[in-house]
N, C-alpha and C positions, 0 to 999 in steps of 0.2 A: 503493500499501499505505500502510495505517496506520503512520505513522512509530514509534510504539511496538513495534508488531509488527516493523517492519523492523530495529530497532536491536537486538531482542532475537534475531531470526535472524542477525544479522552476529555478535553474540556467539558463537553457536553455530558459525556457519561458521568464525570464526578458530581456535576450539578443536576442529575437527572429527578433527585428527589424533589428538587425546588419546583419542578413543572410535573409532579407525580399525581396527586389526586386532588382533583378540583382546584388547581391553582391557575392563577390568570397568566396568560401569554401574552407579555409585552409590557408589563408595568403595574401599577397600584390596582389593587381590587375595585371595580367599580360597583355602583351601587345597581343591584341586579333588578331587571325588570320581571314581569310575570314569567315564571319558568316553564309554563304551559304554552307560551306563545312562541313560535319558530323565530329565532334570533339570527340576524344577518351581521357577521363581524364588519367592523369599517375596513376600508382600504389600508389604514394604517394606525397605529396606536393598540391600545388594548383590547383583547378578546374577551369577552365576558366567559367566566368558567362559574362552575356551581359544585358545591359541595355533594358528592354522591349520596351521603347519608340524609342531606336534606331533601332529597328527591325520592327517598325510600329504598336506595340500592343497598345491596350488601357489600361493603367495604372489602370484606375478606375475599369474597368471589372476584371482586375487580383487580385486586391486588395479585390474586392468584393468576388471573388471565395476563397481567403485564409481566409478571415474574416468568411466566411461562414464555411469553413472547420474547423476552430477554434472553432466555436459555436458548432459543431456536434461531439466533443469528439475525434476529431484527435489528435494523437501524433506528427504526422510530415507529411508535404506535401512538395515534390520536382518537381518543373517543370521545364523541358528541352525542349530546341528548338536546333536541330541539335547538340544535346549533350551538349550543354552549359546551365548553370544554369540561368533561367530567374527568378525563385523565390524558396527560400528555407525557411520554416517556422517550427517552433517546439512549443509546448505547453505541459504544464501539463495536465494529463487527471484527472479530478475530480472523486473522489471516488463515487461509487453508489452501492447501495444495490442490491445483485443479479448479479452483472456484473461478468463475468469471465475473465476481461482484466487482471487482476493481475496474473491469471495463466499463461498467454500467453506473458505477459512481462517479459522476460528472464534476462534482465540485461541492462547495460547501455556501451555506448563508452567512450573512455577516456574524450571525450570533452561533455559529458552528453546527448547523444542522445539516444532514446530507441532503444533496441534491442528486436525483438518480435519473437515468433514463429508464422509465418505469415498463420498457418492453411492451407487451400488447395490451396493458392498460390504455395504451393510446388509441385503441380502436374503439372504446366507449366514448373517448373524446370526440373522436372524428364522427361517431354516430351522431352525437349531440350537435356537432357543428353541420352535420347533414340536415338535421332537423331545422336548424336556423335558416339554412339555404333553402329548405322548401318554405319555410314560413316568409322568407323574403320573395318568395316567387321565382327564383334562381335555379332550383333543382326540382325535377319531378322524378320521384321514385319509381314511377312506372315507365318511365322514358329509357330507352336504350342507352347503353353506356356509350356508343359509338356516336350518339348525338352531341356528346360532350367533347370526346377524345377522337372522332374521326374513325374511319373504318381501318383494320388492321393493327388494332391494339393486342389483340389476342392472336393465338396460333390456329383459331378455328376457321373454318370455312366462313364465308361471309354471310350465309344465310344463319348458321348457328350463332354466330356472333352477335348478328342484329337481333337476336332473341333475348340477350343477356341484358337485363335492366340493373339499374341502379339498386333496387330492392334487391336483386340476386347477389349484389355485392355486399350489402349490408347483412344479409342472412346466411351467407356463406353457403349459397345454392346456385352458383353460376354454371356448374357442370363441367367446369373446366380443371385440369390438372395443375400441380403446382408450376409447371413450366409453361402455362397458359394454353396448353394443348387441349383440344375437345376430348372429353369423356362421354359424357352423357347430354342430352338436352337440359337447356337451362331449367332449374325448379325440379329435377328429378333425383337429385343426390345432394346430401348435405356432406361437406367436407371443410375441416378447418385449415383455411387456405390463406396464409398472410401474404403471399405474393400477390393474389389476385385482389385481396382486400385492400392492398396498397394503390390500387388504380382509384379508390374512392378519393384519396388526398388530390390525384390529379383531376378527377371529375370538379371537385370544389374549387381548386384553382381555375380551371377552365370556365366554369359557371360564373364565378364571381371577378374573373380578372385580376384576382389578387394572389401574391405568393402566401404559401402555408402558414408563415408566421403572421402576415399581415391580415389575413382573414380570422386566424385565430384569436389574435388580440382585440379587433373590431368587434368580433361576434361572441366573444367568451372571457378571455383572460382580463382584459382592462376593464371590462364592465363589472366584474365581481371581486377585483382585488387580487388576481393570481400573479402577483408581481414575480414570483419566483418560478414561473413555468414558461417555457418556450421550446421550440423545435431547434434541434440540435444535429449536425452531421455525425453519421458514424463511420469514422474512416476504416474501422476494422470489417464492416458489412461486405458480404459478397452478394450483390444483387442477382447472381444467378442461382445462388444457395438459400440465402436468408431472407429475403423479404426487403422491408423498407430500408433504405440506405439513410434514412433520419430517425432520430428517436425523439420522444416526448420528455423533456426534462422537467421535473417537479418536486416538490418538497412533501412531506406528510401532512403538514398544514395546509397548503394550497390545494393538494389533492381533496383535503376536507372539504374546502369551499365549495368545489365542483360537486361533492355529494350533498351539500345543502341546497344547492341549486337543484340539482334532481329531486331532493325530498319536497322542495316547493315547486315543483312541477314546471320549472322554467322561469319562476319569477324571482326577482332580487329587489328587496327594499321597494316594493310597489310597482317594479318595472318588469314588463314582459320581455325577457332577454330571448326567448326562445321564438315567439311569435308564430307558433304552431301548436293550437289545443290539442291536436292528435298525438303528436310525437310521443309524449312519454308513455301512454298507454300501449302504443305500438311497439314501442322499443323494449319495454320490460314485460312483453308478452310473447308466448311462442311465435316466432316468425314464420315457421313452416312446421309439417309434422313429422318430418324425419329425425329431428332431434329437438324436441319440445322445451330441453332446458337451455335452448338458445334463442334469445330476442334478436333485435338489430344491433349485433356487436355488443351485446350484454349477455352475461351469464345468469341463468335464473335457477332458484333453489325452488324445491317443492316440485320438481318435475324430473323425469329419469333421463339421465343423459342417453344419447343415442349413438348409433353408428360406430365411431372410432372409440368410444369410452364406454365403459361398462355401464349398464343400464341401471344405475343408483341415483339416488338424491345426492346433489353437490356436497351439502352440509347437513347430515340428518339431525344434528343437535341444534341448529339454527331454525328460526321461523321459515314457514314456507314462502313468505312474502318477500324474503332477503333476495336482492339481485346485486351483482357485482361486476365490476371491471377488474379484470385477471391478468397479470403479467407474469413472466418468467420470473424464477426465483421467489415465487411468493409473494410479489408485490400486489396489493389489491386495495381496490375501494369498494367497502360493503355498505349499502343502503338497506335499511329494515324500516319501511314506513309505518308498519303497526306498532313499533316501538319508538317512533321519531328518532331513530339512532342513525348516525354516520360514523363508521370506524376505516381508518386507513392503516396500512402495515407496509413498511418499506424494509429493505434489507437484502441478506442473501437467503439461499434456498433452505427452508426449515424440513422437519420431519415430514414424511407423506401424510400422517395423520393431523398435520397442524391444524387446519380448519378445524375440525371436529373436537379436538381437544380445547383449543382456543375458545370456540363458540360454546362448548359445555360450561366452561367457567364465566363466561359472559352472560349466559343465561341464569346461572346463579346469582350474578351481580344484580340483574336487572330484575330478577324474579320472574321473567318470562317463561 
């Protein structure tokens, strides 16, 4: 690990108890508003927190969840209830031979929190941006991708390519192989295909006339105070093997802001950021019948995974209405509308059963 990054992470680790349970991120404890009303943190300054005991949580269960996360190579966990910080904890991730975490650790915030390329978490961000594009009247989910990218963007024959719509990109049902070659007609097969998904970024660039960082800032990050989030180049990426040559860099706190926006169904402080009243329901509902656990670039709990994954519920210990943005190394944004809960976890790869164990502790904490 870069020595400067390691030193900064160590400072955060030593001070983690200061931002442990219900402590305020960014300054003096403010006077709390109604804890039952969704809170939107300001772009700068203090972010309201709430004492978990004051909202009826089991503090022991919450501490168990945080301790477990720290043991599982997490760099940061943020837990929000109604938008307020219930817990915020950071750790140094120990070096481990063969780990790719250092490749995806892109920097540090001014106060020493990790900035990470969150891998496929970006897909859910792009999904939201596609919703904004539709709300702006720039993108039609039912239109062929070739309407935006021109013909020849895939390796399929012209008639097969013309049948692939933007919705097929968002639902992983394009019918294309990972090298963009034709496999089956669009809509007839679900396959997790990052290479083909990446065309969605290009569709939004073509539709908006803006570069990806420009439309992301104008449509999302600058509107909700995600000042620690941007697209970054991936010099290590092989476009023939790995997908996107750009990654979405963010922090655990910034990603939590995005979770609040989803919880608020695209609204922020009285402003309709999304501009598309149908997007949220579509995005977090089964997008096709072949893998009902997949929405529009969002993973859905309470539904059996299909096709390439075992036909089991994603996180049995969590509420059925949980949905998640999921990236490599266990980086996640979880949203649970029934509990008014947003949770982010960044870091290196945890144990395979991390989700279920972590959420078992959280359910004890919330009493859910």
